[in-house]
C-alpha positions in Angstrom: 138.6 -114.1 124.9 142.0 -116.0 125.7 142.8 -119.5 124.2 145.2 -120.2 127.3 143.4 -123.2 128.6 145.7 -126.1 129.6 146.7 -128.8 126.9 144.8 -131.5 128.9 141.4 -129.5 128.4 141.8 -129.4 124.9 142.6 -133.2 124.8 139.2 -133.9 127.0 137.5 -131.6 124.7 138.6 -133.0 121.4 137.9 -136.8 122.6 134.2 -135.8 123.6 133.9 -133.8 120.1 135.2 -136.7 118.1 133.0 -139.5 119.8 130.2 -137.5 119.3 130.8 -136.7 115.7 131.6 -140.8 115.4 128.4 -141.5 117.1 126.5 -138.7 114.8 128.3 -140.1 111.6 127.0 -143.8 112.4 123.4 -142.7 113.1 123.3 -140.6 110.0 125.1 -142.9 107.7 122.9 -145.7 108.6 119.5 -143.6 107.9 120.9 -142.2 104.4 122.1 -145.7 103.6 118.4 -147.1 104.6 116.5 -144.3 103.0 118.9 -142.4 100.5 119.4 -143.3 96.9 122.1 -145.6 95.5 125.4 -145.5 97.5 124.9 -142.2 99.2 125.2 -143.7 102.9 128.4 -145.5 102.0 129.7 -142.4 100.4 128.9 -140.4 103.3 130.3 -142.4 105.8 133.5 -142.9 104.0 133.7 -138.8 103.5 133.2 -138.0 107.1 135.7 -140.8 108.0 138.5 -139.2 106.0 137.5 -135.9 107.5 137.9 -137.5 110.9 141.1 -139.1 110.4 142.3 -135.7 108.9 141.0 -134.0 112.0 142.8 -136.6 114.2 146.0 -135.9 112.5 146.0 -132.4 113.1 144.9 -132.8 116.7 147.8 -135.2 116.9 150.5 -132.6 115.3 149.1 -130.0 117.5 149.3 -131.7 120.8 152.6 -133.7 120.1 154.7 -131.5 118.1 153.3 -127.8 118.5 156.6 -125.9 117.5 156.2 -127.4 114.0 152.3 -127.1 113.7 151.2 -124.8 110.8 149.3 -121.9 111.2 146.1 -123.3 109.9 146.7 -126.7 112.5 146.9 -124.2 115.4 144.1 -122.0 114.3 141.8 -125.0 113.7 142.0 -126.4 117.0 142.2 -123.0 118.4 145.4 -123.6 120.2 147.2 -120.5 118.5 147.4 -116.9 119.1 145.5 -113.9 118.0 147.4 -113.9 114.9 146.3 -117.5 113.8 142.7 -116.8 115.1 142.6 -113.6 113.0 143.8 -115.6 109.8 141.2 -118.2 110.1 138.7 -115.4 110.8 139.4 -113.6 107.8 139.8 -116.5 105.4 136.2 -117.7 106.6 134.9 -114.3 106.0 136.2 -114.4 102.5 134.8 -117.8 101.9 131.4 -116.5 103.2 131.4 -113.4 100.7 132.2 -115.8 97.9 129.7 -118.8 98.8 126.4 -116.8 97.9 127.4 -115.8 94.6 128.7 -119.3 93.6 125.8 -121.0 95.1 123.4 -118.7 93.2 125.5 -119.8 90.1 125.3 -123.3 90.8 121.4 -122.9 91.4 120.7 -121.5 88.0 123.1 -124.2 86.3 120.6 -126.9 88.0 117.7 -124.9 86.8 119.1 -124.9 83.2 119.4 -128.5 83.2 123.0 -129.4 84.6 123.3 -132.7 86.1 123.0 -132.1 89.7 125.6 -134.3 91.0 128.2 -132.4 88.8 126.9 -129.1 89.8 127.2 -130.3 93.6 130.6 -131.5 93.2 132.2 -128.4 91.4 130.3 -126.1 94.3 132.2 -128.3 96.8 135.5 -127.9 95.0 135.1 -124.4 94.5 134.5 -123.6 98.0 137.1 -125.7 99.3 139.8 -123.9 96.8 138.3 -120.6 97.5 138.9 -121.4 101.5 142.5 -122.8 101.0 143.4 -120.1 98.9 142.0 -117.4 100.7 143.8 -118.7 104.2 147.0 -118.9 102.3 147.0 -115.4 100.9 145.9 -114.0 104.3 148.4 -116.1 106.1 151.1 -114.8 103.9 150.2 -111.1 103.9 149.7 -111.1 107.7 
């Protein structure tokens, strides 16, 4: 499969995806704020907003300065070549393999009485770190 779509098509697709994501975040955020415990709704909206801003920054770098975009930026926005796509695919495969035992360990920790919030935070941070390290190592070796 080729990723040789015109740059305008990428911009239109990205705009539609981001508008749909903002609408989904607002709807789900309002539902969680109304029915979720504590400040969960605000935290979800803030975290999703930071993620969207980061995604918009990556998209801006890829469209405005494609020569200086990193392998991660090109592969995540699907504007890179086959090597960029292969690096991302392999890194996500490593993350998928590690996620199952790490999630099982987190489940056991919760079952043994560990605070759920702390276990979930550590689980998320571990998965992000594994994904980042796997991408960096595979990118360096390729």
